[in-house]
N, C-alpha and C positions, 0 to 999 in steps of 0.2 A: 167083719172087715173094717173095723173102725180105727185101729192103731196104724197110722201111716208109716211106721217104721218096722212093722212086723212083716216078714216075708210070708207069702201065701202058699198053701199047699196046692199041688196039681188039682185036687178035687175042688178046692175053693175057686181056683181060676176057671175050671170047667163050669162050676155052678154060676159064675158071673154071666154066662151065656152071651159072650161077645160075638156077635155075628160078623163073620169075615176075618176074625183074628185067630191066630194059632200060637200056641206056646212053642218056643224053640229054646230049650235049656232055661237060662235065667232071664229070658226076654219073652215078650209077646209082640207079634208083628202082623201087619196087614199091608196089602197092596191095593191101591184104588185106581181103577181104570178111568182116567180123566178124559181121554179121547182128544184132548187138545192141550197144548203147552200152557195157554192162557188160563184155562180152568185149573190145571195143575198148580200153577203159580198162585192163583187165588186160594186154593185149598191150603197150600203151604203157608201163605200169609195169615189165614185164619187160624191154622194150627199154631203158628208162632205167637200170635196174640194171646191165645188161650194158655199156651205153655208159659209165657211170661207172667200172666195173671196167677197161675198155679205155682210158679217158681219150680217147675218140673219140666225138663226139656228132653224131648225125644230125639232120636236120630232120624233124619228125614232125607230121602233121596228123590229128587225131582228129575224125571226123564220124560221124553215123549214116548208113549202116551200114558204114563202112570206116575203115581207118587207112592213110595214105600215108606212106612213108618214103623219104627222099632222102639219099644218102651221097656225100660228097666230102671229100677231104683239102685243106681250105682253105689250110693252111700251104705246100703245094707246088702248089696250083692244078690239081689233077686227081685221078684215081682211083688209089689205091695198094692194096697188099695189106691195109692196115688196113680199107679199105672192103669188100673181098671177104670178109675174115674176119668183120666185123660183119654183113654181109649174110647170111652163112650162119647166124650166131647168131640173127638176127631171124627167118629162115625156120624155124629149129628151134623158137623160141618160138611162132610161129604154128601150126606143125604140132602142137605139144603141146596147143594150145587148140582143135584141130580147125578151124583157119582156113586157107583157101587163098588164094593170090595171084590177083588178078583179072586178066583179060585186059586188055592195054593197048589203047587206041583206035588 
């Protein structure tokens, strides 16, 4: 998973073992139960800073009481190592705030 422009296969995405993330077509997504709007906003701000550093920007929805994050590499039309890397960072930010990923329906 070193070429950031190569789309990953479903098995490669599965092997990345991203806790709380699920593949949905050409994206990976997670929902984080923040339990408060302020915590959700802090998570969004941390994600935003990391996204800017990586020059790779997720779709984020902030609501009470959760934050939804969707990642995809639009330039190649699929999921790449950039998405896996940023998903791990997002999960680290959530863990640092005591936030867990919600179960998907």
